[in-house]
LOTIRO-944008 format. One line per 2 residues: their letters; for each residue x, y, z of N, C-alpha, C. Coordinates in pm, 1 decimal. Each point is the difference from the previous one (the first is absolute). Layout:
A> X,Y,Z,X,Y,Z,X,Y,Z; ...
***
This chain:
ML> 9316.0,5899.5,12228.3,4.5,-44.0,138.3,-27.6,115.2,96.7; 56.6,119.4,-29.8,-22.7,115.5,87.4,-146.0,42.6,0.5
AK> -61.9,0.1,-116.3,-140.7,40.9,-6.6,-87.0,-94.4,82.0; 26.7,-129.5,-9.5,-78.1,-97.9,75.8,18.9,21.3,150.2
LL> 124.8,21.4,42.2,27.3,24.5,141.8,-68.8,128.1,47.3; 11.4,106.9,-77.1,-66.9,125.6,35.9,-150.9,-19.0,12.9
EE> -58.2,-68.5,-95.8,-145.1,-19.9,3.2,-42.1,-79.0,124.7; 73.5,-104.7,31.5,-33.8,-80.0,119.1,16.5,79.6,128.0
VL> 109.9,71.2,11.9,28.8,76.3,121.7,-104.8,108.0,23.7; -39.1,69.4,-104.9,-93.1,110.8,15.3,-140.4,-44.3,38.5
QL> -28.5,-128.0,-11.7,-131.6,-50.3,37.8,-2.9,-61.9,139.3; 113.4,1.8,69.6,5.2,-54.3,135.9,-64.9,95.0,99.0
KD> -45.3,-55.2,111.4,-52.7,82.6,108.9,114.0,30.8,96.8; -17.2,102.5,78.7,96.3,37.5,103.3,138.3,30.8,-56.3
IV> 2.3,85.1,-103.5,126.1,50.5,-51.7,-8.3,151.2,-13.0; 115.9,62.7,-6.3,8.0,142.3,-29.6,110.3,18.1,-103.1
LT> -22.8,86.5,-98.8,100.2,32.4,-100.2,73.0,124.8,44.2; 128.0,6.4,-27.0,71.3,125.7,18.3,58.2,39.7,-135.1
VG> -13.9,126.9,-29.6,47.9,55.7,-125.0,72.2,129.1,33.8; 117.2,19.4,-56.6,71.0,124.8,22.5,146.8,-23.4,29.0
IP> 64.3,103.3,49.1,141.2,-5.2,36.6,8.7,-5.9,152.2; 114.6,-37.2,54.9,7.2,-14.7,146.6,-43.2,124.1,78.3
ES> 19.9,117.5,-55.9,-34.9,122.8,71.8,-147.5,38.5,-11.9; -73.0,-64.2,-90.4,-140.6,32.7,-19.9,-71.7,-121.6,-57.7
VA> -76.6,-67.2,84.0,-63.5,-124.9,-39.8,-151.1,10.8,16.0; -72.0,-47.5,-100.6,-145.2,-11.5,11.1,-30.7,-143.9,37.9
EL> -86.8,-18.1,98.3,-45.5,-132.9,38.9,-143.3,-15.3,-48.0; -24.1,-103.1,-78.9,-129.9,-20.1,-62.3,-58.9,-132.2,47.0
FI> -113.3,7.7,64.9,-67.9,-119.4,48.0,-98.1,-44.6,-107.7; 5.1,-126.6,-34.0,-77.6,-52.7,-111.5,-130.3,-60.6,48.5
KE> -107.3,41.1,-64.8,-131.6,-59.3,24.6,-68.5,-15.6,-134.9; -34.1,-122.9,-32.4,-72.1,-31.7,-123.2,61.5,65.9,-123.4
PE> 122.8,-36.3,-33.5,66.5,64.3,-113.4,-51.5,-48.0,-135.1; 7.9,88.4,-95.8,-19.3,-34.8,-140.3,138.0,9.9,-62.8
IE> 47.4,-110.0,-57.5,136.9,-6.9,-49.9,-3.0,-20.9,-150.8; 83.5,77.2,-69.6,7.6,-11.7,-145.5,145.6,11.5,-43.3
FS> 38.8,-83.1,-96.6,131.2,7.5,-62.3,-21.7,35.5,-145.9; 65.6,108.0,-45.5,-17.4,43.6,-138.0,124.1,75.1,-47.1
DG> 53.9,-41.0,-113.7,115.1,66.9,-61.4,116.2,17.8,96.6; 25.5,-100.5,83.8,112.4,6.3,92.8,-27.1,76.2,128.0
WL> -123.3,44.0,17.8,-36.8,76.1,119.3,-96.6,-79.5,87.1; 16.6,15.5,129.2,-92.8,-54.2,98.7,-87.5,114.6,48.7
TC> -128.7,-23.1,5.6,-92.5,94.0,63.6,-71.4,-75.3,111.1; 5.6,55.6,119.8,-69.3,-56.8,115.1,-90.7,109.0,53.8
EC> -129.7,-20.8,-11.8,-97.7,100.0,44.7,-75.2,-50.7,121.4; -4.9,83.6,101.0,-81.0,-23.9,118.7,-97.9,116.2,12.6
RD> -85.6,-6.6,96.7,-105.4,100.6,11.4,52.7,143.5,5.7; 99.2,25.8,85.3,44.2,137.7,22.6,132.0,36.7,-66.5
WH> 62.9,-93.9,-67.7,128.5,29.2,-62.5,25.4,-99.9,-112.0; 99.3,29.9,-82.0,47.2,-96.4,-98.6,147.2,27.1,-27.8
IH> 64.0,-99.2,-58.9,141.8,11.3,-30.7,23.7,-53.6,-140.2; 92.3,62.6,-70.7,47.0,-48.4,-129.2,149.7,-23.8,15.1
MK> 47.4,-114.3,-44.9,142.2,-30.1,10.5,43.4,-75.9,-124.7; 108.1,45.1,-60.7,54.9,-68.8,-116.3,75.5,-122.8,49.4
YE> -65.4,-113.7,-2.1,59.1,-120.4,56.9,104.9,-62.0,-91.9; 2.4,35.0,-128.1,101.4,-53.3,-90.2,140.4,46.1,39.3
DL> 11.2,108.2,76.6,129.3,51.4,44.1,54.2,-75.6,120.9; -78.2,-89.8,56.0,44.2,-71.9,118.5,101.3,-107.1,-37.5
KE> 103.0,-10.7,81.9,108.3,-94.6,-27.3,11.0,-107.6,106.6; -37.0,34.2,122.1,28.3,-88.4,112.3,-114.1,2.9,101.6
VK> -19.2,-111.2,64.7,-96.0,-10.7,110.1,76.3,-50.1,120.9; -18.7,66.8,113.4,64.6,-42.0,124.5,-107.2,-34.6,102.0
FV> 13.3,-116.2,59.8,-84.3,-39.4,112.5,81.8,31.4,124.7; -48.9,92.1,81.9,80.2,53.8,110.4,-64.6,-31.4,133.9
EA> 82.5,-52.2,90.8,-38.0,-21.0,139.5,96.9,84.0,82.2; -51.8,98.0,73.2,86.0,93.5,72.7,-66.7,42.2,130.1
PS> 78.5,47.1,97.7,-60.2,51.0,124.0,-100.1,111.2,-30.2; -108.5,0.7,73.6,-107.0,97.0,-21.6,13.9,117.7,95.3
HG> 46.3,112.5,-51.0,9.8,124.1,76.5,61.5,-20.5,138.8; 114.2,-65.9,4.7,73.4,-13.7,124.8,-57.4,-99.6,99.2
SE> -98.9,-79.4,-39.5,-55.7,-98.5,92.6,63.7,-136.0,-27.5; -36.5,-98.0,79.5,49.4,-134.9,-21.9,-82.0,-72.8,-106.4
QL> -113.0,55.6,-35.9,-83.4,-60.3,-103.2,61.6,26.5,-137.0; -28.2,-90.9,-91.7,49.3,17.1,-135.9,-108.5,58.2,-89.8
SY> 43.8,77.1,-97.6,-85.5,54.1,-103.8,27.4,-82.7,-125.5; -105.0,-31.4,-75.1,13.0,-78.0,-122.1,-50.9,84.3,-116.1
SI> 80.9,9.3,-105.4,-40.1,81.0,-115.0,51.7,-61.1,-129.3; -63.3,42.6,-108.0,45.5,-32.3,-134.5,29.8,133.3,-66.2
RF> 122.2,13.2,-51.3,42.8,127.8,-57.5,31.5,-17.3,-147.9; -49.8,94.0,-78.7,15.5,-3.8,-144.3,100.1,108.4,-39.8
ID> 110.6,-42.4,-63.8,114.0,86.7,-28.5,13.8,18.6,-151.1; 30.6,123.8,-43.4,14.3,25.9,-143.4,144.2,-21.8,-47.0
HE> 26.1,27.2,-127.2,131.6,-22.4,-60.7,108.5,89.7,59.2; -37.9,107.9,63.8,97.3,91.3,60.0,19.6,-27.4,148.8
GR> -60.8,-108.4,49.7,16.0,-35.8,141.0,-92.8,74.1,93.9; -96.7,72.8,-55.3,-94.9,74.2,83.4,-119.9,-87.8,34.0
QR> -42.2,11.2,123.3,-121.5,-71.1,41.1,-120.2,75.5,-54.2; -79.4,-65.7,-83.3,-118.3,63.3,-57.5,-122.6,-20.0,86.7
LA> -6.5,-116.9,63.8,-118.9,-34.8,75.9,40.4,-102.2,105.1; -57.2,11.5,117.8,19.4,-101.0,103.7,-136.7,-39.1,54.2
VY> -13.8,-127.5,28.6,-124.4,-54.2,53.8,32.9,-57.5,137.6; -60.2,56.5,104.1,23.3,-46.4,137.1,-120.8,-79.5,47.5
FL> 28.0,-108.3,67.7,-104.5,-86.6,54.0,-34.5,48.6,140.7; -128.7,17.5,26.2,-47.9,59.1,125.2,-62.6,-104.4,91.8
DL> -17.4,39.5,125.5,-74.5,-79.3,97.7,60.0,-139.2,18.5; 134.8,-6.2,2.2,69.2,-128.9,8.9,12.8,-52.7,142.4
YD> -18.0,87.1,98.6,21.2,-39.4,139.0,-127.1,20.5,81.8; -22.3,-88.9,96.0,-116.6,15.5,87.3,32.6,95.9,114.3
ES> -96.3,18.9,90.6,15.7,97.1,110.5,118.9,-32.3,89.3; 36.1,-126.7,10.5,112.1,-39.1,85.9,133.4,3.1,-74.7
GK> -2.1,37.3,-127.4,122.2,8.7,-78.5,37.9,-128.8,-70.5; -88.6,-99.0,2.9,27.5,-127.6,-65.6,-35.3,8.8,-148.2
LR> 89.3,-53.6,-84.0,-21.5,0.8,-143.9,-120.8,-85.9,-36.4; -88.0,56.7,-80.8,-115.6,-73.4,-52.6,45.4,-68.7,-129.0
EE> 34.8,-126.0,10.2,55.1,-74.6,-113.0,-90.9,5.3,-122.6; -130.7,-5.3,20.5,-93.4,0.7,-113.8,5.4,131.7,-77.2
KL> 34.9,110.0,67.9,10.3,130.3,-66.3,125.7,9.2,-86.4; 100.1,-80.5,33.5,125.7,1.2,-73.3,-1.9,-97.6,-118.5
EP> -99.9,-86.1,-5.6,-8.5,-101.1,-105.5,4.5,60.7,-140.7; -74.3,107.1,-30.9,7.6,54.9,-136.2,141.3,47.2,-36.7
YR> 70.4,62.3,93.1,137.6,44.6,-24.7,88.5,-120.5,-33.5; -6.9,-102.5,82.0,84.0,-118.6,-20.8,-34.9,-71.9,-130.6
RL> -127.9,-9.2,-30.4,-42.9,-65.3,-124.1,51.0,75.7,-122.0; -20.2,131.8,-0.9,44.1,80.5,-113.8,152.0,-3.4,-15.2
KG> 70.6,4.5,110.8,146.5,-6.0,-4.3,44.9,-133.5,-59.9; -59.6,-109.8,44.9,35.5,-131.3,-53.1,-29.7,-12.2,-147.7
EF> -116.0,47.0,-44.2,-38.1,-6.5,-140.1,93.2,85.5,-85.8; 31.5,120.4,48.1,84.4,89.8,-76.1,140.6,-56.9,-12.8
EA> 55.2,-47.7,111.0,135.9,-54.2,-3.6,7.6,-126.7,-85.4; -106.5,-78.9,-3.7,-0.6,-122.1,-80.9,-5.7,31.6,-149.5
NT> -48.9,118.6,-35.8,-16.2,36.5,-141.1,104.1,100.0,-50.4; 97.7,32.7,82.0,103.5,95.5,-46.4,135.7,-63.5,-2.1
***
């Protein structure tokens, strides 16, 4: 189930991945990824970067809706947590609000769909 969710999420448009610890985070913007699962590892390759992550160590997935950097707008993310409670990867959905600050419902549809599918299968 985790591999399927990871594969679907990594192929979405308007997302950014964060990898690292709270004090040092890399933000990776995805464009035309090549995704491979092999021997318990995920490889996601883009033009200028790639990531390898042992996805078999993942224990939990959190769908998070939280205030975005002190604004009234909400941030939507999917967070992948390992057996030790560490966040290994987070996927943030981008471009959710228009110029007037109104939520673009169509941009949030992939988040809601994936959340519903994941919760129905766990």
